[in-house]
C-alpha positions in Angstrom: 34.0 -52.0 32.3 30.6 -51.6 33.9 31.3 -48.2 34.3 32.3 -47.5 31.0 29.1 -49.2 30.1 27.1 -47.1 32.3 28.4 -44.0 31.1 28.0 -45.0 27.5 24.3 -45.5 28.5 23.8 -42.2 29.9 25.0 -40.3 27.0 22.7 -42.5 24.8 19.7 -41.6 26.7 20.9 -37.5 27.1 21.1 -37.6 23.1 18.0 -39.1 22.6 16.2 -36.5 25.7 18.0 -33.5 23.7 16.7 -34.9 20.2 13.3 -35.3 21.6 13.3 -31.3 22.9 14.4 -30.1 19.5 11.7 -29.2 17.1 12.0 -31.3 13.5 13.4 -29.9 10.5 10.0 -29.5 9.1 9.1 -27.4 12.5 12.0 -25.6 12.5 11.1 -22.5 10.6 9.4 -19.9 13.2 5.4 -19.6 12.9 3.9 -16.3 12.2 2.7 -14.4 15.2 -0.7 -15.7 16.4 -1.3 -17.1 13.2 -0.9 -13.9 11.2 0.8 -14.3 7.9 3.9 -12.5 8.0 3.8 -12.3 3.9 0.6 -11.7 1.7 0.1 -11.9 -1.8 -3.1 -10.8 -3.0 -3.5 -11.6 -6.7 -6.5 -10.0 -8.8 -7.3 -11.2 -12.2 -9.6 -8.5 -12.9 -12.6 -9.5 -14.9 -11.3 -12.9 -15.0 -14.1 -15.7 -14.2 -13.9 -19.2 -14.4 -13.9 -19.6 -18.2 -11.2 -17.2 -18.4 -9.0 -19.3 -16.2 -9.6 -22.7 -17.9 -9.4 -21.1 -21.4 -6.0 -20.0 -20.5 -5.0 -23.3 -18.9 -5.9 -25.3 -21.7 -4.3 -22.8 -24.2 -0.9 -23.5 -22.0 -1.4 -27.1 -21.8 -2.5 -27.8 -25.7 -0.5 -24.9 -27.4 3.0 -25.2 -25.3 2.5 -28.1 -23.0 2.9 -26.4 -19.7 1.1 -26.5 -16.5 -0.8 -23.6 -14.8 0.5 -22.5 -11.5 -2.9 -21.2 -10.2 -4.5 -24.5 -10.8 -1.5 -27.0 -10.2 -0.1 -25.4 -7.3 -2.3 -23.1 -5.4 -5.9 -24.8 -6.2 -4.4 -28.5 -5.9 -2.0 -27.9 -2.7 -4.7 -25.1 -1.0 -8.2 -23.9 -0.6 -10.7 -23.1 -3.1 -13.9 -21.2 -2.2 -16.7 -19.4 -4.6 -17.6 -15.8 -4.5 -20.7 -13.5 -4.8 -19.7 -10.3 -6.4 -22.8 -8.2 -6.7 -22.5 -4.7 -5.7 -24.9 -2.8 -2.8 -27.1 -0.8 -5.5 -26.7 -3.5 -8.8 -26.3 -7.2 -9.4 -23.2 -6.6 -11.6 -20.6 -4.8 -9.6 -17.9 -2.7 -10.7 -14.3 -3.1 -9.7 -14.6 -0.1 -7.2 -17.4 -1.7 -5.1 -16.0 -4.8 -5.6 -12.7 -4.2 -4.0 -14.0 -2.0 -1.3 -15.8 -5.5 -0.5 -12.5 -7.6 -0.9 -10.4 -5.1 0.9 -12.7 -3.4 3.5 -15.4 -6.3 4.2 -18.6 -4.3 3.4 -20.6 -3.8 0.4 -20.5 -0.7 -1.6 -22.4 1.1 -4.7 -21.1 1.2 -7.8 -18.4 3.7 -8.3 -17.3 4.2 -4.8 -13.9 3.5 -3.1 -13.4 2.6 0.6 -16.8 3.5 1.6 -19.9 0.9 2.7 -23.1 1.8 1.3 -24.3 4.0 4.0 -21.3 6.2 3.5 -19.2 4.7 6.2 -15.4 4.6 5.4 -14.2 1.2 6.5 -10.6 -0.1 7.3 -8.9 -2.2 4.7 -6.9 -5.4 5.3 -3.9 -3.5 3.9 -4.5 -0.8 6.2 -4.5 -3.1 9.1 -1.4 -4.6 7.6 0.2 -1.4 7.8 -0.9 -0.6 11.5 1.5 -3.9 12.3 4.5 -2.2 10.8 4.0 -4.5 7.5 5.3 -3.2 3.8 2.9 -2.3 1.3 2.9 -3.0 -2.4 0.5 -1.9 -5.1 1.4 -3.4 -8.7 -0.9 -3.4 -11.3 -1.0 -2.8 -15.4 -3.9 -0.7 -15.1 -3.3 3.1 -13.9 -1.9 2.9 -10.2 -4.7 5.2 -9.2 -7.3 2.6 -11.0 -10.2 1.4 -8.7 -8.9 -1.9 -7.7 -5.6 -0.9 -6.3 -7.1 2.4 -4.8 -9.8 0.8 -2.7 -6.9 -1.1 -0.7 -5.9 2.2 0.7 -8.4 5.1 -0.2 -11.8 6.5 1.1 -13.5 8.4 -1.9 -16.8 8.9 -2.8 -16.2 8.7 -6.7 -13.2 6.5 -8.2 -12.6 9.2 -10.8 -11.1 11.5 -8.1 -7.6 10.8 -9.2 -6.0 13.8 -7.5 -7.7 12.2 -4.1 -6.3 9.0 -4.4 -2.9 10.1 -5.4 -2.6 12.4 -2.6 -3.9 9.4 -0.4 -0.9 7.2 -1.6 1.6 10.1 -1.0 0.3 10.2 2.5 0.0 6.7 3.6 3.5 5.9 1.6 2.9 2.6 0.6 6.6 1.0 -0.4 6.2 0.0 -3.8 3.6 1.6 -6.6 3.9 0.3 -9.8 1.9 0.5 -12.6 0.7 3.2 -15.4 -1.0 6.4 -15.2 2.0 9.0 -15.2 -0.6 11.5 -16.7 -2.1 12.2 -13.1 1.7 12.7 -11.6 2.6 15.3 -14.0 2.0 18.9 -13.4 -0.4 20.7 -15.7 1.2 21.8 -19.2 3.6 19.0 -19.4 3.2 16.6 -22.4 0.8 13.8 -21.5 -0.6 15.6 -18.3 -4.3 15.2 -17.6 -3.9 17.3 -14.2 -5.7 19.9 -13.5 -3.1 21.8 -11.5 0.4 22.6 -11.7 1.6 20.0 -8.7 4.4 17.5 -10.0 3.6 14.4 -8.0 6.2 12.6 -9.1 8.7 15.1 -7.5 6.5 15.2 -4.4 7.1 11.4 -4.3 11.0 12.0 -4.7 10.9 14.3 -2.0 9.6 11.5 0.5 12.3 9.6 -0.1 10.8 7.5 -3.6 13.0 6.3 -6.4 11.1 7.0 -9.7 11.6 4.6 -12.3 10.1 4.4 -15.9 11.6 1.7 -17.6 11.9 -2.0 -17.2 15.7 -1.8 -17.0 15.6 0.8 -14.2 13.0 -1.5 -12.5 15.5 -4.4 -12.9 18.1 -2.4 -10.8 16.0 -1.8 -7.8 16.7 -4.0 -4.6 15.6 -1.6 -1.8 13.9 1.7 -0.6 10.8 2.8 -1.7 9.9 3.0 -5.2 7.3 4.6 -7.6 7.1 3.1 -11.0 5.2 4.7 -13.7 5.9 2.9 -17.0 3.2 4.4 -19.3 1.0 7.6 -19.5 -2.2 5.8 -19.2 -2.8 1.9 -19.0 0.0 -0.4 -19.8 0.2 -2.2 -22.9 -1.6 -5.6 -23.7 1.0 -8.3 -23.2 0.3 -9.3 -27.3 1.7 -5.8 -27.9 3.9 -5.3 -25.2 7.3 -4.0 -26.0 9.6 -6.7 -23.9 12.6 -4.4 -23.8 11.3 -1.2 -22.2 8.0 -2.1 -20.7 7.9 -4.5 -17.6 4.9 -7.1 -17.6 3.1 -8.1 -14.3 5.7 -10.9 -13.7 8.7 -8.1 -14.0 7.0 -5.9 -11.4 6.0 -8.9 -9.3 9.5 -10.1 -9.0 10.7 -6.6 -8.5 7.9 -5.8 -6.0 9.0 -9.0 -3.8 12.8 -8.4 -4.2 12.1 -4.7 -2.4 9.3 -5.6 -0.2 11.3 -8.5 1.4 14.7 -6.4 1.6 15.8 -6.7 5.3 12.4 -6.2 6.4 11.5 -8.2 9.9 7.6 -7.1 9.8 6.6 -8.9 6.3 4.4 -7.3 3.8 1.3 -7.1 2.0 1.4 -7.0 -1.7 -1.4 -6.2 -3.8 -1.1 -7.4 -7.4 -3.2 -7.1 -10.3 -3.9 -7.8 -14.0 -6.5 -5.4 -15.1 -5.8 -6.2 -19.0 -7.7 -9.2 -18.6 -10.7 -7.1 -18.1 -10.0 -4.7 -20.7 -9.3 -7.3 -23.1 -12.9 -9.0 -22.1 -14.6 -5.6 -22.4 -13.4 -5.9 -26.2 -14.1 -9.5 -26.9 -10.3 -9.9 -27.5 -9.8 -13.7 -26.5 -5.9 -13.8 -27.6 -5.2 -11.1 -25.4 -6.7 -12.4 -22.5 -5.1 -15.9 -22.6 -1.8 -14.1 -23.2 -2.2 -11.6 -20.1 -3.6 -14.6 -17.9 -0.9 -16.5 -18.7 1.6 -13.5 -17.5 -0.6 -12.9 -14.5 0.1 -16.9 -14.0 3.9 -16.6 -14.1 3.6 -13.7 -11.5 1.5 -16.0 -9.1 4.6 -18.9 -9.7 6.7 -16.1 -8.2 4.8 -15.9 -5.3 4.5 -20.0 -5.2 8.3 -19.8 -5.1 8.6 -17.6 -2.4 6.1 -19.8 -0.4 8.2 -22.8 -0.9 10.6 -20.9 1.3 8.6 -19.6 3.7 5.8 -21.7 3.9 4.5 -21.1 7.7 4.7 -17.5 7.3 3.2 -17.1 3.8 -0.4 -16.5 2.6 -0.8 -16.4 -1.3 -4.6 -15.4 -2.6 -5.7 -15.5 -6.2 -9.2 -14.3 -7.0 -11.3 -11.8 -9.1 -13.2 -8.9 -8.4 -16.0 -10.0 -11.0 -16.3 -11.9 -14.4 -16.4 -9.9 -17.6 -18.1 -10.7 -21.1 -19.9 -14.1 -20.4 -17.2 -15.9 -22.0 -17.0 -19.7 -23.0 -16.5 -22.2 -25.5 -19.8 -23.4 -26.8 -21.2 -25.7 -29.7 -22.4 -23.2 -32.6 -24.0 -23.6 -36.5 -21.2 -23.0 -39.2 -24.0 -21.1 -41.0 -27.8 -20.1 -40.5 -29.0 -22.6 -43.4 -29.8 -25.4 -40.8 -29.6 -26.4 -37.5 -28.8 -30.1 -38.0 -25.9 -31.9 -36.6 -23.7 -31.8 -39.8 -23.9 -27.8 -39.4 -22.9 -27.7 -36.2 -19.2 -27.1 -34.8 -17.7 -27.7 -31.4 -14.5 -26.0 -30.1 -11.3 -28.1 -30.3 -7.7 -27.3 -29.9 -7.5 -26.3 -33.6 -9.1 -23.3 -32.3 -6.3 -22.6 -30.0 -3.9 -22.9 -32.9 -5.9 -20.1 -34.9 -5.4 -17.9 -31.7 -2.2 -18.5 -31.5 -1.5 -16.8 -34.9 -3.0 -13.4 -33.4 -0.1 -11.1 -32.9 -2.3 -7.9 -31.7 -4.8 -6.9 -29.6 -8.2 -5.9 -30.7 -7.3 -2.6 -29.4 -4.3 -2.0 -31.3 -6.3 -3.0 -34.5 -9.0 -0.8 -33.6 -6.2 2.0 -33.1 -4.9 1.4 -36.5 -8.3 1.3 -38.3 -9.1 4.5 -36.3 -12.3 6.4 -36.5 -13.2 6.4 -40.1 -12.3 2.8 -41.4 -12.2 2.3 -45.0 -13.1 -1.3 -46.4 -9.7 -1.3 -48.2 -7.8 -0.7 -44.4 -10.0 -3.4 -43.1 -8.7 -6.1 -45.8 -5.4 -4.9 -44.9 -5.7 -5.3 -41.4 -7.3 -8.7 -41.9 -4.4 -9.9 -44.1 -1.9 -8.8 -41.9 -3.2 -9.7 -38.3 -5.4 -12.4 -38.8 -4.4 -14.6 -41.1 -7.1 -17.6 -41.9 -10.2 -16.0 -40.3 -13.1 -14.9 -42.1 -14.7 -11.6 -41.6 -18.5 -11.9 -42.0 -20.0 -9.0 -44.1 -22.2 -7.8 -41.3 -19.1 -7.5 -39.1 -17.3 -5.8 -41.9 -20.2 -3.2 -42.5 -20.3 -2.8 -38.6 -16.3 -2.0 -38.4 -16.8 0.5 -41.1 -20.1 2.2 -40.2 -18.6 1.8 -36.7 -21.8 0.5 -35.4 -22.4 -2.0 -32.3 -23.2 -5.4 -33.3 -25.4 -6.1 -30.6 -27.2 -4.5 -27.3 -24.9 -6.5 -25.3 -21.5 -5.9 -27.4 -20.9 -2.2 -27.8 -18.0 -0.5 -25.8 -15.8 -0.1 -29.0 -17.7 -1.0 -32.4 -14.4 -2.1 -34.3 -13.1 -4.3 -31.5 -16.4 -5.9 -30.9 -16.7 -6.8 -34.3 -13.5 -8.3 -34.7 -14.2 -10.2 -31.7 -17.1 -11.8 -32.9 -15.4 -12.6 -36.3 -12.8 -14.4 -34.0 -15.5 -16.2 -32.1 -17.3 -17.3 -35.3 -13.7 -19.0 -36.5 -13.0 -20.5 -33.1 -16.0 -21.2 -30.9 -15.2 -19.2 -27.9 -18.3 -16.7 -27.9 -18.9 -13.9 -25.7 -22.2 -13.1 -24.0 -21.4 -9.1 -23.2 -19.1 -6.6 -23.6 -19.9 -5.4 -19.7 -19.7 -7.3 -16.5 -21.9 -10.2 -15.2 -22.8 -11.3 -11.9 -21.2 -14.8 -12.3 -19.7 -16.1 -8.9 -15.7 -16.0 -9.1 -13.0 -18.0 -7.8 -11.1 -18.0 -4.4 -7.9 -20.1 -4.6 -5.6 -19.5 -1.4 -2.8 -21.4 -0.4 -0.4 -20.9 3.0 -1.2 -19.6 6.5 -5.1 -18.9 6.9 -6.0 -20.3 3.8 -8.6 -22.7 5.1 -10.6 -19.5 5.9 -11.2 -19.0 2.4 -13.4 -22.4 1.8 -16.7 -22.4 0.6 -19.4 -20.1 -1.0 -19.6 -16.6 0.5 -20.5 -13.1 -0.2 -17.3 -10.8 -1.3 -18.0 -8.6 1.8 -17.8 -11.9 3.8 -14.5 -12.4 2.1 -13.3 -8.9 3.1 -14.2 -9.6 6.8 -12.5 -12.9 6.9 -9.4 -11.4 5.5 -9.2 -8.4 7.9 -9.9 -10.7 10.6 -7.1 -13.0 9.8 -4.4 -9.9 9.4 -5.9 -8.6 12.8 -4.9 -12.2 14.5 -9.1 -12.5 15.2 -11.2 -15.6 14.5 -14.1 -15.5 12.1 -16.6 -17.5 11.3 
């Protein structure tokens, strides 16, 4: 009997010893090598400042009774930073100089991609990731050769050198390229082509093993291999205008990119995912389009968050912007110019969101409908059909008919700017400018290495932090 008890005691101690040696369930997932994230999601809300984010979040809550992933998950569970955005040669940057700083860690001049202000090419975080064997994905609803995605792998002195950018893509071979810009891939003479030569770049990519797709249905069917997705001749549609049966959204492209990049992949991936439409809409003072495109961008971030929940010890999610566009904000305003007293003042409320909800066309599309010689009758028709309940002030009607800017800072498209000012007067969501500002932007980071992005820093310092993380180096 005593021997039996000894044996039982020995077994208990052995089991306890083995349990102590085993990692806990929370620790069972392997850590990324040397603290380097295996999966990197870099989300860029081009042109999106804090006000853009907050207005879209409030709209989601007020109109749809929904949360916002960027705030509710990435920010609340992760780390937050604030980043300055100026270029080497200007206080307000452009996307080329800004993305160069974010990707390459040095200040660049406006219009320059992947090269520091002194003309030296800089190695980007994405290029470092490729050296480590990670798969690469570039996703945008702009043209795929636009400045922001291009700055992550290209080194050209002029962001308009589209041929050089596409050649660099072909040489480097990112695993996923999704966006617009088919015009620069078609040979000269083909309908819609804007190339200056007869090179068929789609055929060139297919020759290197890429599968070319042009519709949402084709994209949904992909699960592996390299993919070149070109879904429009130039920029893709604003979310409010998008044909949801044929043209994918940022959410759709992100879902496909994750599926392809993650398939049988032991080395991990670096995915750049951009909503350029937030910037384009802001240039046009188009608050409805900003909100709809930001909401879809947030849904795409939600896909990355779901991925992070499966691989929390190996995944990094970064959500940020390259600059702020428009000087946007809810504000107090006067009903008219007869008095400055309190009874003549208006503040923004949830009723303004209900007005915005009634808008089902982008200002870009409205401007296209009115054309270059809009008539007063045509203006009335557009107002009645697409802006029910809105009042167009006489001075804005005149600006549309005469195609004249309404101010020194609101000028990019006279028709869209006047309609945007009209919406502002009816909702209290106003714009300072139709261009970029020097406002700092938010950085939200969640996952492995996210703590590096806390604090207040410059965009070039952000790039240095990101590069050091991918290289496995410490960076203060």
